[in-house]
C-alpha positions as a Markdown table, in Angstrom:
| # | Residue | x | y | z |
|---|---|---|---|---|
| 1 | Unk | 12.2 | -24.8 | 14.1 |
| 2 | Unk | 12.7 | -24.3 | 10.4 |
| 3 | Unk | 15.2 | -21.5 | 9.7 |
| 4 | Unk | 13.7 | -18.4 | 7.6 |
| 5 | Unk | 15.9 | -16.3 | 5.5 |
| 6 | Unk | 15.3 | -13.4 | 2.9 |
| 7 | Unk | 18.1 | -13.2 | 0.6 |
| 8 | Unk | 18.9 | -11.3 | -2.6 |
| 9 | Unk | 17.8 | -13.3 | -5.6 |
| 10 | Unk | 20.2 | -14.5 | -8.3 |
| 11 | Unk | 19.7 | -15.3 | -11.8 |
| 12 | Unk | 20.1 | -18.9 | -11.0 |
| 13 | Unk | 16.6 | -18.5 | -9.0 |
| 14 | Unk | 14.9 | -18.0 | -12.4 |
| 15 | Unk | 13.7 | -21.5 | -13.0 |
| 16 | Unk | 12.2 | -21.9 | -9.7 |
| 17 | Unk | 10.5 | -18.4 | -9.9 |
| 18 | Unk | 9.0 | -19.3 | -13.3 |
| 19 | Unk | 7.9 | -22.8 | -12.4 |
| 20 | Unk | 6.3 | -21.8 | -9.1 |
| 21 | Unk | 4.3 | -18.9 | -10.5 |
| 22 | Unk | 3.1 | -20.9 | -13.4 |
| 23 | Unk | 2.2 | -24.1 | -11.4 |
| 24 | Unk | 0.7 | -22.1 | -8.4 |
| 25 | Unk | -1.3 | -19.7 | -10.5 |
| 26 | Unk | -2.6 | -22.7 | -12.6 |
| 27 | Unk | -3.9 | -24.5 | -9.6 |
| 28 | Unk | -5.2 | -21.6 | -7.6 |
| 29 | Unk | -6.4 | -19.3 | -10.2 |
| 30 | Unk | -6.9 | -21.5 | -13.4 |
| 31 | Unk | -4.1 | -19.6 | -15.4 |
| 32 | Unk | -3.3 | -21.2 | -18.6 |
| 33 | Unk | 0.2 | -21.9 | -20.5 |
| 34 | Unk | 0.3 | -18.4 | -21.6 |
| 35 | Unk | 1.3 | -17.2 | -18.0 |
| 36 | Unk | 4.7 | -18.9 | -17.8 |
| 37 | Unk | 6.3 | -16.9 | -20.7 |
| 38 | Unk | 5.1 | -13.5 | -19.2 |
| 39 | Unk | 6.8 | -14.5 | -15.9 |
| 40 | Unk | 9.8 | -15.5 | -17.7 |
| 41 | Unk | 10.1 | -12.2 | -19.6 |
| 42 | Unk | 9.5 | -10.2 | -16.4 |
| 43 | Unk | 12.3 | -12.4 | -14.4 |
| 44 | Unk | 14.8 | -11.9 | -17.2 |
| 45 | Unk | 14.1 | -8.2 | -17.7 |
| 46 | Unk | 14.4 | -7.8 | -13.9 |
| 47 | Unk | 17.6 | -9.5 | -13.8 |
| 48 | Unk | 19.0 | -8.0 | -17.2 |
| 49 | Unk | 18.0 | -4.2 | -16.5 |
| 50 | Unk | 20.0 | -3.7 | -13.4 |
| 51 | Unk | 17.2 | -1.3 | -12.3 |
| 52 | Unk | 16.1 | -3.0 | -9.1 |
| 53 | Unk | 16.5 | -6.1 | -7.1 |
| 54 | Unk | 14.7 | -9.4 | -6.2 |
| 55 | Unk | 14.5 | -11.5 | -2.9 |
| 56 | Unk | 13.9 | -15.1 | -2.2 |
| 57 | Unk | 12.5 | -16.2 | 1.0 |
| 58 | Unk | 13.8 | -19.4 | 2.1 |
| 59 | Unk | 12.9 | -22.0 | 4.8 |
| 60 | Unk | 15.5 | -24.5 | 5.7 |
| 61 | Unk | 17.4 | -23.5 | 2.5 |
| 62 | Unk | 14.4 | -24.2 | 0.1 |
| 63 | Unk | 12.8 | -21.3 | -1.5 |
| 64 | Unk | 9.1 | -20.5 | -0.5 |
| 65 | Unk | 8.6 | -17.1 | -1.8 |
| 66 | Unk | 9.9 | -14.1 | -3.9 |
| 67 | Unk | 9.2 | -10.4 | -4.5 |
| 68 | Unk | 11.0 | -8.0 | -7.0 |
| 69 | Unk | 11.3 | -4.2 | -7.0 |
| 70 | Unk | 11.9 | -2.5 | -10.4 |
| 71 | Unk | 13.0 | 1.1 | -10.5 |
| 72 | Unk | 11.1 | 2.8 | -13.2 |
| 73 | Unk | 10.9 | 6.3 | -14.1 |
| 74 | Unk | 12.4 | 8.9 | -11.6 |
| 75 | Unk | 10.7 | 8.7 | -8.5 |
| 76 | Unk | 8.7 | 5.5 | -9.1 |
| 77 | Unk | 9.3 | 1.8 | -8.4 |
| 78 | Unk | 7.4 | -1.1 | -9.4 |
| 79 | Unk | 6.7 | -4.2 | -7.1 |
| 80 | Unk | 6.6 | -7.3 | -9.4 |
| 81 | Unk | 6.6 | -11.2 | -9.0 |
| 82 | Unk | 5.3 | -11.4 | -5.3 |
| 83 | Unk | 4.7 | -15.0 | -4.5 |
| 84 | Unk | 4.4 | -17.0 | -1.4 |
| 85 | Unk | 3.8 | -20.7 | -0.9 |
| 86 | Unk | 0.5 | -21.3 | 0.5 |
| 87 | Unk | 1.5 | -23.2 | 3.6 |
| 88 | Unk | 3.6 | -20.0 | 4.6 |
| 89 | Unk | 0.7 | -17.6 | 4.2 |
| 90 | Unk | -0.7 | -15.8 | 7.2 |
| 91 | Unk | 2.4 | -15.9 | 9.2 |
| 92 | Unk | 3.8 | -12.6 | 8.5 |
| 93 | Unk | 6.5 | -13.7 | 6.0 |
| 94 | Unk | 4.6 | -11.8 | 3.1 |
| 95 | Unk | 4.6 | -8.8 | 5.3 |
| 96 | Unk | 8.2 | -9.1 | 5.6 |
| 97 | Unk | 8.9 | -9.4 | 1.9 |
| 98 | Unk | 6.6 | -6.4 | 1.1 |
| 99 | Unk | 8.5 | -4.5 | 3.7 |
| 100 | Unk | 11.9 | -5.4 | 2.3 |
| 101 | Unk | 10.8 | -4.5 | -1.1 |
| 102 | Unk | 9.5 | -1.3 | -0.1 |
| 103 | Unk | 12.5 | -0.2 | 1.9 |
| 104 | Unk | 14.8 | -1.0 | -1.0 |
| 105 | Unk | 12.5 | 1.2 | -3.2 |
| 106 | Unk | 12.7 | 4.2 | -0.7 |
| 107 | Unk | 16.3 | 3.7 | -0.1 |
| 108 | Unk | 16.9 | 3.9 | -3.9 |
| 109 | Unk | 15.2 | 7.1 | -4.2 |
| 110 | Unk | 11.7 | 6.3 | -5.0 |
| 111 | Unk | 9.1 | 8.4 | -3.8 |
| 112 | Unk | 6.2 | 6.3 | -4.7 |
| 113 | Unk | 5.5 | 2.6 | -5.6 |
| 114 | Unk | 3.0 | 0.8 | -8.2 |
| 115 | Unk | 2.0 | -2.5 | -8.7 |
| 116 | Unk | -0.9 | -4.4 | -10.8 |
| 117 | Unk | -2.5 | -7.6 | -9.8 |
| 118 | Unk | -5.9 | -9.3 | -9.8 |
| 119 | Unk | -8.9 | -8.9 | -7.6 |
| 120 | Unk | -8.8 | -12.8 | -7.1 |
| 121 | Unk | -5.8 | -12.4 | -5.2 |
| 122 | Unk | -7.6 | -11.4 | -1.9 |
| 123 | Unk | -5.0 | -11.9 | 0.6 |
| 124 | Unk | -2.4 | -9.9 | -1.4 |
| 125 | Unk | -4.9 | -7.0 | -1.9 |
| 126 | Unk | -5.6 | -7.1 | 1.9 |
| 127 | Unk | -1.9 | -7.0 | 2.8 |
| 128 | Unk | -1.3 | -4.0 | 0.3 |
| 129 | Unk | -4.3 | -2.1 | 1.9 |
| 130 | Unk | -3.1 | -2.8 | 5.6 |
| 131 | Unk | 0.3 | -1.7 | 4.6 |
| 132 | Unk | -0.8 | 1.8 | 3.2 |
| 133 | Unk | -1.4 | 1.1 | -0.5 |
| 134 | Unk | -4.3 | 2.5 | -2.4 |
| 135 | Unk | -6.1 | 1.1 | -5.1 |
| 136 | Unk | -6.3 | 3.6 | -7.9 |
| 137 | Unk | -7.7 | 1.8 | -10.8 |
| 138 | Unk | -9.8 | -1.5 | -11.7 |
| 139 | Unk | -10.7 | -2.9 | -15.1 |
| 140 | Unk | -12.0 | -6.1 | -16.7 |
| 141 | Unk | -9.4 | -8.1 | -18.6 |
| 142 | Unk | -9.2 | -11.4 | -20.3 |
| 143 | Unk | -5.6 | -12.7 | -19.3 |
| 144 | Unk | -4.3 | -16.4 | -19.2 |
| 145 | Unk | -7.4 | -18.0 | -20.3 |
| 146 | Unk | -9.4 | -16.1 | -17.5 |
| 147 | Unk | -11.7 | -13.4 | -17.2 |
| 148 | Unk | -10.3 | -11.2 | -14.4 |
| 149 | Unk | -10.6 | -7.9 | -12.7 |
| 150 | Unk | -7.2 | -6.2 | -12.9 |
| 151 | Unk | -6.3 | -3.8 | -10.0 |
| 152 | Unk | -3.7 | -1.0 | -9.8 |
| 153 | Unk | -2.2 | -0.1 | -6.5 |
| 154 | Unk | -0.1 | 2.7 | -5.6 |
| 155 | Unk | 2.0 | 3.7 | -2.4 |
| 156 | Unk | 3.4 | 7.3 | -1.5 |
| 157 | Unk | 6.6 | 7.3 | 0.6 |
């Protein structure tokens, strides 16, 4: 059996986080090359701000997922950069990563969390709904070379 671990992300994980987001979203959602620089800025700002934390899920020492929590204005935290390798989806690991992120936000004083995603990420949206998140907005956007529906979700502790 492969050992699973969730550990705190380090700046040295940045390359993997950016590369996997760019490649996975290119294959699964058709995102173009404009996506990788957006992910790079999000990763860099998450590490540079010191206002939050990220986690890496590993199987047998190899990264298979990530999630970040950024502490925003008082009382609010933002979930960012949530990714799980396709072969690990549907096994409860996404829920574990989400719970880790939410527990950190609450322990850090957040009263609520928010996130933005796209409706095409159906499994993630289903996980948020099952975990008590509420979709609060939806709007059509043109991002990363694709016509998408962007969704905003919130969670109140």
